[in-house]
N, C-alpha and C positions, 0 to 999 in steps of 0.2 A: 850761266849754264844750268842745266837741269840738276836738281838735288840728287845726290847718289842714290837715296832710297827710292825715289821715283823712277830713276833710270833702271834700277835693278828690277822694280816691279814691271816696267815696260818690257825689259828683255825677257823676263820670265813669262810674260803674257804671250809673246810671239815666238817663244822657243819651239823649234820644230815645224813652224808654219812657213809656207812660201810667201813671206811677207817682208816688205821693207817699209820702215816708218821714218819720216823726217818731221822735225818739230820747228816751230816758229823761231827758236833760238839757235838753230843750226845743229842741234843734237840729232844723231842718226842711230838707228837700230836695225839689225838685219842685214842681209846681203843684197845690194841693189842689182848685182849681176845675175843672181839665180832666182830672185823673187818674181812670182807671177803677178803680184799686186803691190802697188805703191800707195801708201796712205800718207797724206800730209795733214798734220794737226796744227791748226793755226792759233790755238789759245789754250791756256791752262784748263779751261772748262772742258775742252774737247779731250784733253789728256785724261781727265778724271773719268769721263764717260767711256774712254777706251780701256782704262785699266780695270774698271768694274762695269763691264758693258751689259746691256740688254739689246736685243735687236731694235727695240723702240728708241732707246737713247742714241744708238749709233745712227739710226735714220734721221733723228732730229738734228744731230750734229752735222750731218751731211747737208740737209735741207737749209740749215741756217748758215752755211758757209764756214763752219768751224772745222770741217773735215773735207778734204778732197780725196777722190778715189780714182786711181788709174788701174784698169784691168777689165776683163770681161765681166758682165753682170752676173753670169752664172757662177764664176769663180768667186766673185765678191760675196754673193749670198751664201755660197757653201762655206766660205771662210768665216763669215759672220756667225753662222750657226755653230761652228766649232768654237769660236771665241766665246760665245755666250752660253755654251752648253745647252742649246735650244733644240737639240735633235728630236725631243719628244714634246714640244710645246703644244701639240694638238691635245694633249691630256691635261693641260692646265685649265683652270676654271676661268681665267681672265678676271676682269673686274666688272662689277655690276654698275654699268654706266647709266642705267635707266633713271630718268627723272620724269615726273608727270608731264612737264612741258616739252619734252623732246619730240612729241609727235602730235602737237596741235596742227591745225591746217596751215596757219601762218608760219610756224616753225618748219614744217615739212617743205613748204615752198621755198623758204630761204635756204634750207639745206640743199635742195635740188639745184637751185640757181647757183649756189656756191660752186658746185662740182661741174655742172653741165654748161653754164653760161660763160665759161672762161673765154672761149673763142671757137666758133665753128671752123674757121680755117686751121686752127691748131689740131683739132680732131681729124680734119681732112688730110693732114700730113701723114698720118700713120695708120688710120683705119682703112678698110677696103672702100671701094667707090660708093657703096651704099651707106657707109658710116655705121656699120653694125658694131655696136659697143657691147657685145655679149659673146659668150662662148661659141666658137665655130664648131662644125661637125665634120671631122676628117673621115668621111666615109671610105675614101681610098687613101693609102699611105702617102702617095706622092701629090696630093692635092695642094694647090696654091691656097692662100688665105681667101682670095676672092671666091674660088670654087667651093671651099669649105663653108664659107658664110652662106652661099646660095643653097648648099646642101642642108644647112641648119634651118633656113627658112622653109625649105620644102619638107623637112622632117616635121616641123611644127604643124604645117598645113595638113600633112598626111595624118598625123596623129589626131588632129581635130576633125579629120574626115570632112573637110570643107567641100561644099557643093555650090554650084552657081545659084545666085539669088539669095544666099544666106546672108545674114547680118553678123559681122565680126566686130568685136571691140578689142582693141589693143591698149591695155593699161600700162602707161609708161612707154610710149611708142617710139621714143628716141627720135632719130632723123627719118623715120617713116619706112625703113626697109621692109618690114613685115607687111604693113598694110598695102604698100604698092605691089609687092610680090603676090599677095593673096588676091588682090583685085585683078591683076593682069593674068595670072595663071590659073586661078580657081573661080573667077567670076563672081566674087562676093562683093557686097557693099560694106566698106570698112570705115570704122571710126577710130581714130587714134587720139588719146589724151596724154598730155604732158604738163608738168609745172614749169618747164623751161621755156622762156620766151625765145631764146635763140633756136631751139629745136622747132618750136611752133612756126616761126617765121620761115625757116628753111623748108619744112614740109608744105606749108601753104604755097610757097613759090613753086615747088615741084608739082603740086597738084594742078596749078594753073598752066605751067609750062607743058605738062603732059596731057592736058585736056581730060582730066579725071574728076572734074567737079561733080559729076553725077554719080560717082562711084566711091570716092574717097573724101573723108572729112577729117579735119584736125582741130582740136580744141585745147586751150589752156584751161584745164579743169582738174580738180581733185576727184579721185574716185568716189569719195563720199558725197559728191555733189551731183553725180550722174542721175538724171531724172527718169531714164527709160526702164522702169521696172518691168521685167519679164519680156523684153523686146529683142534680146540678142540670142541668136542660135549658138554662137561660139564666142569664147573669150580667150585671149592670150595675155599672160602676165609674164613678161620676159625681163629679168633683172630688176624687178619691182619689189619682190617680197623682202629683199634685204633692207629696204627703206621704210617698211611699214612699222616696225617696232614690235617686239615680242608681246607686249601687252595688248596690241591691236590686231593680232593675227586672226583670231577667231572672228572678230567683227569684219575684217577684210574679206575673208572667205564667205561670210554671211552676206556681205554686200554683193560679191560675185554671184552667189546663189540667187539673190533677189533679182539681179539684172538678167539672168539667164531665163530662157523659155523652159518649160518642163521638158526633160530629155536632153537639154543642151549640155555641151562639153566645155571644159576649161583646161588649158595647158599652162601649168605653172613651171617656169624655167628660172631657177635661182640658185645662188650660192648658199651652202649650208655648212655648219660646223661639222667636223668629222667625229668629235668626241661627244659622247652622251652627256646630257645635262650641262653642256658647255655654255658659258656666258661670253665667250670670245676666245681669242688666241692669247697665249701667255707671252712672256719676255717683253712686255711693253708694247706688243704689236697693236692690240685693240685700241689702246690709248692714242698711239700715233695716228692710226687711221681715223679715229674720231676727231682728233684735233686738226689734222692737215688735209684729209682726203674726202671722207664721207661722213660729215657730221650727222649723227643720228642713226648711222648704220648699225644693225644688230643681226647676228646670225643665230639660228637655231639648228639643232640636229634634224635630219630629215624625218625621223620618227615623230618629232614634235610638230613639224610643219604639217604632216599628214593628220596628226591628231587635231590640229586647229582646223584643217579643211573639213574633217568629219564633224567637228563641233559647229562649223558654219552651215551644216546641212548638206554637204556634198558627199558623194561616194567616190572614193579613190579607186581607180580602175587599172592604172598601169604606172610603173616608175622605172626610170633609167638613170644611172649615174654616168655622167660624161666627164669625170674628173680629169683624165689624161688629155682630153680634147681641150680643156681650158688651159692647162699648163702649156700646151703647144701654141694655142692662140696667143697667150700673153707673151711668151718668148718672141713670137713673131712681131707683136706690137713693139716690144722693147727694141728689137733689131731695127725696125723701121724708124722708130723715134730717134735712135742713136744715129742712123744714117742721115737724118735731117735736123741734127741738133742745133745748128746755127739758125736755121729758119724758125725752129721752135722757140729758141731764146728771144728772137726778135719779136715774136708774136705775144709771148706770155711772160717773158722775163726769166732770169736765171733761177730765182727761187722756185717759181712754179714749175719750171722745167725739171728741177731736181726732185720736187714732190712727185711728179708723174713718173719719172724714171725709176726712182727707188720703190715707189708704190707698186708699179706693174712688175718690176723684177722680183720684188718681195712676194707678190701674189703668185707669180709663176712658180717660185721656189716652194711656197706653201702648198700649192696643188701637187707639185712633184713629190713633196714629202708626205702627202696624205693628211695634212693639217686641215684642209678645206676640201669640200666636194661640190659638184655641180649636178643638181638633180632636175630632171624633167618629170613632173607628176601630172598625169592625165586624170581628171576627175569629172564628175557629171552631176547634174540635178535630176533626181528621179522623176520619171514620168508621173508617178503617183506613189503613195507610201508602199514600199516593198517592191516597186517595179523599176528594174534597172534602167539607167539612161540609155540613149541611143548609141550603144557601143557594140560592135560585132563580137561574136563569141571567140574569135582568135585574132592574132596580130598580123596576119598575112596582108591585110589591107594597107598597113603602114609601109611595108617593104616591097610591094608589088613592082 
């Protein structure tokens, strides 16, 4: 049986919480009849993580099978924050994870493939039919995920003021949702680049199946290798800035500047830290995400993102925070994943299923709590020194 001192610590830890805990040796704590959440600890290491928890250590224990969780993901994450005293982890500085080798071209490709090349069919289980793996835009409160993702695509195209015949580059194009939407509905010629072989193959097949070879192109290519200097009217960067690395951000926006025609526009859509001067989230969250989910991922505050964009030669023209939209998007992804849990486990295995489930639920909770934000920043390349990019004097054109 569990040593009395450990049992006392366990009971103190869960006192007053709607929680029931059972251990590998039969020890139980809490009331199973009234608890909203049941936690099973399968090893002494899990008990140690539970008695002195961080959100990161609890997530690791869950992923490695040392802890099983029964209950709604929302209640589990809310309880986890209470257990860890993590209500204000947006104000933590996190850890400085940067190393010089984190964002070489070869390392970036390995990092992207680790996350995105797990299985196209897995992503198809819980994403919308376009496989949009970025924040949706719930323009109307009763929108479905599918409609909200289409609204997001249209919002991006409108902000970029796309016109027929223009050339659009999508950096980090995913499964092609934006380039297909822009080509079909706005008449552009679109190029999408990705470092994921799975994504590239999917988009290439869709281009052929939909007879879009003359209007849509996809490449496996690093943004640093793009040869078409000054040839794009518009550029979209959706969910890409998080992968660039804080030391490379100015160079990233400089590369976008160089790829744009004079007067061209770029829409940067990306996750940012909510706290000023933040190096990531506290309570072990940044370390967990780096080890299990997004190797090399780094978040900056929006003010620093805009500073890097300006340093790259761009003029920032408009900014919008879609934080609540991403919380809602992520909770819907979690719901869909849970509804097809057995299929997911067959495709990617129990451990990977747990990684995605706790990561997406944790991210939804972080957006709900205001620890992270999602910003769309529209910027442009001046026509000439001191001459504003091709941007209307008012925002009516976006919401017409």
